[in-house]
Each structure stands twice: as C-alpha cells, then as structure tokens.
C-alpha positions, 0 to 999 in steps of 0.5 A: 843286431841279429843273433847271427851277427853276435856269433863269432865270425870273420869281420870284413871292412871296406877297401877304398880306392880311387874311382870306387863307387860308394853306395849305401851298402858300403857305408852300412858295412863301415858302421857295422864293422866298427860297432860289432868289433866294439861289441865283441870286446865289451862282451868278452873283456868287460862283461854285462852290467852297470858301469856306473850311476843309474840309481833309482829313487822314489818320488811321492810314493807312486813315482820314480827317478832314474839318475844318469849312468852307463851300462853294457848289455849282453850283446856288448852294446853301450846304454847311456842315460844322460839326464834324470828320468822322472816317472810321476806314476810308476803304473804308466811304465811299460810292463806294469800289470793291468791288475796288480795287488802288490808285490815285487816288480823289477826295473829294467834298462835296455838298448834302443834306437830312434830315427830322427831328422826327416829329409827328402830323398833326391833319388830312388824315390818310390812312386806314390810315397812322399819320398821322406827319409830320416837323416839320423839314428839316435841311440837311446834306451827303454825304461820298463818293468817286469815281474820276471826275476833276473837270471842268476849271474855267473857264480864262480863258486858254482864253477869252482865247487860241486855239491852232491846230496849224500842223504835224503829222507822224508825229514832232512836233506844232507848235502856236501860241497867240495872243490872240483879240482885241487892242486897237490898240497892245497887246503880244501874246505868241505861244507856239510849242510842239513836242511829240514823238510818238515818241522821235527816233532821230537828230538832230531840229532844228525851226526856225520862221519866223513872218510877222506881219500888215503893221501888227504889229512883232516885238519879239523877234529870232532869228538868221536869224529862225528860232525854234529847237527842239532835240528830239534825244534827247527822249523821247516826248510831250515839249514844248518851248516858245518865246515871242516878242512883237509890237506891234499896229498903231495902227489897228483892222485885224487879220490872220493869223500864218503861217509855215514849219517847217524840220525838219533844214533841210528846208522844210515849209509851215505847215498853218494860220494864226492869226487876230488881231482888232484892235478899237478899244474895250476889248472884251477885258474885255467878251469875257472877262465875256460868255464867263464869264457864258455858262459859268455860265449853262450850268451851270444845267442841269448835274447837277454838284452835287458839289465835289471837295475833294482827290485821294487816292492809295491804295496797293495795301494800301488806305493813304492815301499822299498828299492833293492839295487843289490840285484843289479850286475856290475862291469868293472873297468881296469882301474877299478879292478886294480883297486879291488885287487889291491884292497884284497891283498891288504886284507889278512888271510882267511884262516879256517874257522877256529873253535871258540873253546877246546874244553873236554867233550866240546866240538874241538876238544884237545887231547894231550894224552902222551904229549909233551910241551906246554899243552901237556904240562899241568895248568896253572890254578888261581887261588884266593885267600879271603878274596885276595888272589895269590900268585898263579901256580901249577901246584897246590900244597895242602898243609896242616894237622888233619889235612889229607889229599887222596887221588880219585882215579874213578872221578879223575880228581883229587880229594882234599879232606880237612878234618874238623870242618863241617858244612856251613849252614845256609842260614843262622835263624833263631832256632835253626841248625846253626843259630848264632847267639849274640848275647853279651856280644857287641857289634853289628850282629848284636845290634838291633835289627831294622824292621820294615813297617808299612802304612796302608801298604806303603813301606816306611824307612826301615828303623831299629826302633818302633815307637807306639803312641796315642791314647789307649796304646800300651806296650808291655814286655813279655819275657816268657814268650820273648816278645813285646805285646802292644795293646790298642784299646778300642781297635776293631776286631776282625770283620766277619765275612757274613752277617747272617742271622745267628752268625758270628757277626749278626746284625740287629736291625730292630728299631732301626730304619733305612735299607738294612731294616727294610724287608728283604726281597724274596725270589719266588718261582712258579713251576720253576719260572722266577717271578719278580723279587718282592719284599712281600708275599701275599697268600690268597685262596680258599682254605689258605691260612697264615699264622704267626709262630713267635716261638719258632720265629717264623710264619706258618702258611697252611694250604688246605685243599689247594688254592682257589679256582677250578682245580683241586689241590688234594693229594691222593694215594690209592691201592687195592685189597683182593679178598679171595675165596670168600664164603657167604657170610664170612668176614675178613680183615686185611693186614695193615696198609700205609697210605704214605701221605705226610699228613695227619688230615687224611680221609679214606674212601672205599670201592668194592667189586666182585672179581671176574675170576670167580664167576658172576659179578662185574663184567671183566671188560668193565673192570679193565676199562674203569681201572685205566683212569687210576693206573695213570695216576701213580701212587700220590698225585695232585688231581683236578676235579675231572680226574677225581670223577674218573677215579670215582668210577674205578673198581680195580687196583691202581699201579701205585707204590702200595701194592695190591693185598690178597687176603685168603680165608681159613681153608677149613671153616669148620663143621657146618660151613661158615657162620654168619658173624655178628657185624655190629657197627660195621657199615660201608663208607662208599660203594662203587660200580654195580654194588652201589645199587645196594643189592643184598649180595654186596658185602659191607666194607669198612676202613679203620685206623690202627691203634696209635697210628695216623697212616696205617689202617686195615680194611674189613669185609663182611660177605652178605650173600647168605641173605639170598641163599647163595653158597659159592665162594667168590673174590672181592676186590676192594679199592681204597683212596686216601685223600689229604688236604681236603676241604670240609664241605658239610653233609647232606641228608637223604630222606627215606620212606621208612621209620628210620632215617640215615645220612651220608657224611661226606666229610673226609677230614679226620679219617673214616666216616662211619655213617649208618646206611640203614633204611636208606631209600634210593630214588629212581634218579639215584638208581639211574645215576648208579647204573653209569658203571654198567653203561661204559662202552668199550672201544676194544673188548677183552679177548676172553669170553664176556661173563654174564652180568647179573643186573641188580634189583632195587625194590621200591617201597611203594606201589605204582599208581594205576596207569603208571608204567612199572618201575625199571629194574 
C-alpha cells in the first residue's frame, strides 16, 4: 500500500452489470476498496498497537519465543501470528548488529505478504518466459530486531498541558507546567520542577513565589508564600517536583502565571510566564479530540509500519538478561474500553495532595489567628499522673502552696513555678551531688548490689556475694577505707615491660644454660653497611689490644695506629705559626696552641720555612704548591701513607680548625740591636724543605707542652743568622703536625765524622722528642734527598715575580780524593 493511498481520498468500487467484461484490474479494484476502507477504520477508530498476545520469552539464554497474537500497524493493516515462533539464536534475526558488545535491542513486528501456489498462465504468456504465476498471496509478518528506540506515543498530558522554563542558570533549570485550556470554576494543577545541571558544591535552597491571574484563587498555602526546594547534596540531573492547586474564576477570562525565584535567599526574576485560557464551553474535550485526530491523520504519510513488542537487554556474551514489554503500544476494543471506564468510575476521586502535618513553620501551616470554631479553640492536652492518663481537657489548673503560673508573651508560653522544687540529679552515686544514704533502710536500695565478675574475660552470672577460696587467700575488712582487702599470697607481680640489665625486672642468667644464657648477637656496620649479626666479635691487626675491665663490667679495645694493612690509622691535626720581623739571633715563643686531639698519646712534628714576603728564603711558588697537599686535609683527618708523605713536603700552614698564629718581636730591641740569647737545650725536632739541609742560617725550633696540659703546647724559635753575619729581619713560618694513634717503631742512629755522635728518635709517642742534632754528619745521599723540595715543578707559576732562591751549602768534613770530581753543592 502506497503513501498516497493512505491519505484521505474518495473511494471507488466496481459497478456490475450484465455483459460487463471483467479484467484483472476490476478484481484488484474490488480488493483494494475493501482493504483500504477497513484500514481507514482501523487507523482512526482503533489506533495502532498490540490487540492481544504477542508475548516474548527467552529460550536457553540466546533464543527467544514469540507467542500467537494480533496487532494493527500505523497503516491500519492487521498483523496475525497464528502459532509460536521459536528462534534458537537471536543473533540470526534480521537487524542484529554484526559486531555487538551488549546493550538494548528492540523486538519489532511488521506486516508482510508472501506469494504462493504457482500455476501456469493460460493467456497473455510472455515469450521467452515459463508462463508461471502465483495463484495466492498470504498475509504474514516479519519478526526482526533494531537498535532504534520507538517513537513516543501520543501523550495526552502533552496535549492537555504546556510546560515552560521560567528560570535557568549554570546550576539549575526551573520548569512550570499548566493546562492549556480550562473552564470557568475548574481546579487546575500547577507543577513546578527544579533540576540540577551540576552537583551543588555547597548549600542550595530554591524558593519560588508564584503570582496567579486576578480571578484565580490559590488553594494550597506555603509559609511566606514560598514553595521550597532543598537541592543541597543532590547529584547532577536530579529533579525535585512540587505541586499546588488553584481555582479558575467564574468568568471566561484568562491570564498568565508569573513569579520570582530565590536562590539561597537571593532574588532572580522569572524569565517566562505561563498563559492560561479560560473558555465557557467544554472545549477541553474537543481540544483533546482534535489534536489526537490531527496526530493520527499525520501518520497517514508515515513510514513507521513496525510495532515494537519489547526491549531486550543483551549481555556482552550475547545472552538475553531482560525482556521489557512496557514499551509496546496497545489497541483497546470497545468491550475493553467499557470495562476500563467502568473501573475508573469505581475509583475514589483524586484529591489535591494534602500535607501530612500543619505544624507551625511547616510547609502547610494553619494560621487560626482571628478565627473562630474548632481550629481556633484551645487544644486538649493529655496529662498523666504517675504514668496514668487523666481525662483530656482543654484547661490545666495548677493549685497548691507556692505554685504560680505566669504568662510569657515573649516566648509564647505559660511558665509554671513550683516553689521548693529543685532540679533532679542525673545520678545518685556515692559522693555525688545527690547521694542516696541507705543506712538503716530496708528494701531494694539497701540490699547488696550485684557485681559482675569475669573469668579470663568471660562474664559470670552477677551475684550479690563474692566468696574467695583457696590456700593463701585472706579477706579482711578495712573500715577506714570502707573496703575489703583480699590478699592472695604467692600471686605474681605485674610483669615488667622489659628485662634489660639494671632494670626493674632484670634477668640474671649466670650459671644458666639455654637461649637466654647464650651470647647475644651484635649488629656491626662497616662504613654504614650492616654485616651479618654474630654473637662474637674478633679484633685483629697490629697494635689492637683487648683487655677485660671487670670494674666497669666491660671490655676495652685499644687500637693504636689503626689496623693491619697498608693504610695508616693515625689521626692528624695541623696548623702554622708565623714569626714576623725576626732579627738575627732573636728568640720568640708562640702563645698556647691546642692540637684538639682527644688523646693523651700525641706527637708533635715541626717544619720551618722563610716567608717569601720578607725576601730571600724559599721560592714563593714552591711554598704555595707544597701547601696544597695539606690544605685539602682539614684540621683532623685519617691519612694513609701516601698522604702522610705529601704532608711531609709542606712548608705552609693548612686550612684547619686551628688558625695560623702570627708572632711579632718587640719593636724596640734596645741599644745595640738584638743580642743572641742563650738557647740551652733547644734543638729542632724536624726541619722540612730547604732548611732541612741544615744551613747555619736556619733557625732552631722546638715544641714544648704547657705545664699540666696534654693538649696545649707552644713553639719557640731561635734565629741563627748572626752566625753568617746577616742583619736583616725576616719572617719565619713554622708548620706543626700533631699525630695521635701512632706506633712506636724504634730509633735509628746516623754516624758522623766528628768526635760527637747524634741520633734522631723518630718516636712520636708521649709528646715531643728532643734528640740533639749536634755534630750531625749528612751523607751526599741525604743531601740529594733533602733537595726534593727544590726540585718541585710548577704547572702554573705564581703571578708575582719569582724571588731569588739561595741554594744551601753543605760543607764536607773530608777532602775529595785525587781524581774525584768535586762534591756537588
């Protein structure tokens, strides 16, 4: 059937008469006339939808069954399913998506025709064809699936009512729905709804104040005429609805409903009004009928020929999990409509929604001010005497001595004062504000109270008596403290939290065996890295001594000079003293110097050099370079053998915690210049650099501890240049090194060629060594070794002009043999 045939048209039918030639066209017209007249009646009288049956049921999860039934499509054609239709696999139905991961599919039913019963055509055969035609057409159906949701059915409420948006912002949408047309005197329902666009982050209170047309009367009441919506804490897209009712005027005059919106008490004007038309006749029914007819007439050109039977929920595995038939439209026959209308008439009338309460301040508060009658009369009050209710009255009379009743207009109440009455204490415990004394009383309060006793946390039956039994258990009355003392001899004391040595619950494992008596494991770390915990620690290496200290209950481990191996374990502190402007032959002593080593076993080594600032002496670049090895060590560090040797070449002061000391001579040496002092017993410990070649101009330096001090010492310097007849003043720099933890390695003796002999004791244990260096004979090899300081090559020469370096001269005590080359100076 074409769309043009579905439009309203003037029908034609055959006119039969004797001798009329009937052709295929005439018989087709006969069928079309009957079918189209029936389809027209179906569309406008009955409508579109399921008449009955056509239910769906799952089969084994993936299959579905369609039961028999009938329906009428949008073109008015009847669809008949005469028997069950079973589909074993729903994915085989037309419309099932090729790749589907689950969701909702809609089962549809539509009209279809099938040609059947082929027969030969006896006339008008077409050459080249077999001349076969179908003799019959069977009316059948198509059962299929679709993902498209069904179109909304005709909504009578949408026809009867009109909704407008009266306010909208980024948070909410406020809508109002009212009837399109009302009759005079009708009661109308106004529906207000507030929908959240976003979840409120804080408090959101919406109040709407409505204004009705002049002839309308509002039947619902709200406090302060505000219709409240509490939207706080609601999620997004949540709608709250309120309804109120009003009566139209008796005259056919309409108007508009307006109003204002308050959001958290802030006023916002309404954006749209709702128009109301009040007409005299019953136009509401006519309006509904006309709009419904227009809707059906519009479907005449529609291609919606399918009827949705149900919504099927499909899992991601292709299983049918739910069948919802509520989406199907229905067609009601006259008998069914009569029964429905009759049942509707039997139902009680629907009244406006009544508030559950009318309390003061509630949404439907009743104000009885200036009214008379039951609501305005005093309310009856139920009074009880010791829990027994008395007759309900509207008045209460307070009598008795000291009882006064006064009106409290501020708080809208009556105050009743009963003299002599005090507030009742919350409890009556012993010693409390309202203690109850039950002495010499009888009854429940005076009886012994039950006590709950627990055995290892399990409660026993509460009793009024407790009996203590067992050997060593005694119970004595203590009237002074109003208690009973129970002593259990032999009971264990409270258990100490720890059992450490010297603690409150120390464990003595002497003469015991087992785990507690075994040596405990000790965690030892090497440079911060934990080793395996062992119960024994073995100290090894040269100079390591472990001794038992029973007095202090400990073992003392002494490590002199560090452990075995190539590294030195000595601890070194160093500094320098500058003697400024020293005249030939002058002797100066420095202030007290602290080596800051926490040891009583410290040795002092001195090195002396002439400052380049006073001219002559060691070359300045050598002084700077030779001091670099010490500058990087700090005040106290552990040196290995190579670093110790580098330090032995330094003639400058280090950057330690002990700052350099400057010693200046008396500016007025007196008449005749400085006098060479007597310097008995003052001999150098060690000399470094050029001065180690023992030239006569080199000063004598010595370090000596202060009285009663093991860490404070002074350095004394005696200038010897008067021997060479020099008279200029110079600066001498004395560098000192303090060694702790050194090892005694013995002494060596160097034989000289004179009558005397001397030796250098290299021991640094116990303080300063004072071996005489008199008559010391130095071999050529020693002289060559001592020239090492002069042979330092600089990578970056000092920016100043290099000063002249005077080479020391070592005089040999023997003459060279004939033919031998002269000794090198």
